[in-house]
C-alpha positions in Angstrom: 88.1 68.2 121.1 84.9 70.6 122.0 83.5 72.5 119.6 84.5 75.4 121.4 87.5 75.0 121.5 88.4 73.8 117.9 86.8 77.1 117.0 88.7 79.0 118.7 91.7 77.1 117.6 90.5 77.6 114.3 89.1 81.4 114.1 91.2 83.1 117.1 94.3 85.3 117.4 96.9 83.2 118.5 100.7 83.6 119.7 103.0 80.6 118.9 106.4 80.6 120.6 109.2 78.8 118.5 111.8 78.3 120.6 113.5 75.5 119.4 116.0 75.5 116.4 114.8 72.7 114.0 111.7 73.1 111.1 108.4 73.7 111.8 105.5 72.5 109.6 102.6 74.8 110.7 101.1 73.3 107.5 100.1 70.1 109.5 96.9 69.8 109.5 96.8 67.3 112.5 98.2 69.6 114.7 97.5 73.2 113.6 94.0 74.4 111.8 93.9 78.1 110.9 90.8 79.3 109.1 90.9 82.7 110.1 92.6 85.3 113.1 95.7 86.6 113.2 98.5 83.7 113.9 101.9 84.9 115.3 104.8 82.9 115.4 107.9 84.6 117.5 110.9 82.9 116.4 113.3 82.8 119.6 115.9 80.5 118.3 118.7 80.5 116.5 117.4 78.3 113.6 120.2 75.8 111.8 121.4 76.7 107.8 118.7 75.2 105.4 115.8 74.8 108.3 112.0 76.0 107.4 109.1 77.6 108.4 106.5 76.2 106.4 103.0 78.4 106.5 99.6 77.2 105.8 98.4 76.6 102.1 95.8 79.6 100.7 92.7 77.6 100.2 89.1 79.2 99.7 88.3 78.1 103.3 90.5 80.4 105.0 90.2 84.0 104.2 90.7 86.1 106.6 93.8 84.4 108.0 96.7 86.7 108.9 100.0 85.0 109.4 102.9 86.8 111.2 106.8 85.5 111.3 108.5 87.9 113.8 112.2 87.2 114.2 114.1 87.9 118.1 117.1 86.2 117.4 118.8 85.9 114.1 119.1 82.5 112.2 122.1 80.5 112.0 122.7 80.9 108.6 120.0 80.1 105.9 116.5 79.6 106.9 113.0 79.3 104.7 109.6 80.8 105.0 106.8 79.6 102.8 104.7 77.5 101.2 104.7 74.0 99.2 101.7 75.4 96.4 100.9 78.7 97.5 102.4 81.3 95.5 103.9 84.7 97.1 102.2 88.0 95.8 103.7 91.4 97.1 107.0 93.0 98.4 109.7 93.3 101.3 112.1 96.2 102.3 115.4 95.8 104.2 117.8 98.3 106.3 121.0 96.2 106.8 124.1 97.5 108.3 127.3 95.8 109.3 127.2 98.0 112.6 124.1 99.3 113.7 123.7 102.9 113.7 123.2 105.3 110.7 123.0 103.3 107.4 121.8 105.7 104.9 122.5 103.6 102.1 121.8 99.7 103.2 118.2 100.2 102.3 116.6 97.7 99.5 112.9 96.3 98.2 112.1 94.0 95.9 108.2 92.6 95.3 106.8 89.5 93.9 104.5 90.2 91.2 101.0 88.4 89.8 102.1 85.6 87.6 105.4 84.5 88.8 106.1 81.6 90.9 107.5 82.3 94.0 107.0 79.6 96.9 109.7 81.2 99.4 111.3 83.7 101.3 115.2 82.5 101.6 116.7 84.3 104.4 120.3 85.1 105.4 121.2 88.2 107.5 124.7 87.9 105.9 124.4 87.7 102.8 123.1 91.1 100.7 120.5 89.4 98.1 118.8 87.3 101.0 119.2 90.4 103.8 116.4 89.3 106.6 116.2 87.5 109.4 117.9 89.8 112.1 115.9 90.6 115.2 112.5 92.9 114.6 112.0 91.0 111.1 108.7 90.7 110.4 107.2 88.9 107.8 103.0 89.0 107.4 101.0 86.9 105.0 97.5 87.5 104.6 95.1 85.2 102.8 92.4 86.3 100.9 90.2 83.2 99.8 92.4 82.5 96.6 93.6 79.0 96.1 96.9 78.7 96.4 97.9 82.7 96.9 99.1 85.0 99.4 99.6 88.4 99.7 103.1 89.5 101.7 104.7 92.4 102.9 107.7 91.9 104.6 109.7 94.7 106.8 113.4 93.1 107.5 116.4 93.9 109.5 119.9 92.3 108.3 123.6 92.4 109.1 125.2 93.0 106.0 126.0 96.5 103.9 124.4 97.3 100.8 121.5 94.7 101.0 120.1 94.3 97.5 117.3 91.3 98.3 118.4 90.4 94.6 117.9 86.5 95.6 114.8 86.6 98.3 112.2 84.7 96.5 112.6 81.4 95.3 110.2 79.2 93.1 111.6 76.1 95.0 109.2 74.6 97.5 109.6 75.4 101.3 110.3 72.0 102.6 112.4 71.1 98.8 
């Protein structure tokens, strides 16, 4: 591979279209060398139950990397997004309604503070505690150059009344 191609793949902005329903391992450094730039993963398939998107682990070498996961189609059921060793620090908000339209009481927010051991997000559009993944859900992960810590911001949509997000974060590795 030419060095200019390797540099482009590692540091430039890139969009990946996920059109299969299976698990994806974007931490596989034999395929993806992401050291910087903004990488956007567009999920355009109804991922199957218990499938996951594994993101690159945070290292001192990938400071400035931003990874966005944007859902165009809802997962078929529970899916996971996250890491094996990198801890998630940040928060998410969601709006959900069983019928689209005015949802004045169907909003929730949750955070994962420094010192927690949260490794992944559990998303299910039909479960109040995991309410996310509906089309338009955007998960953004910021890599600051601190090993094994990623800053997270999530703006989510769900298909459930009275979302709570009480079970969004998990201390289980994304591939477990």
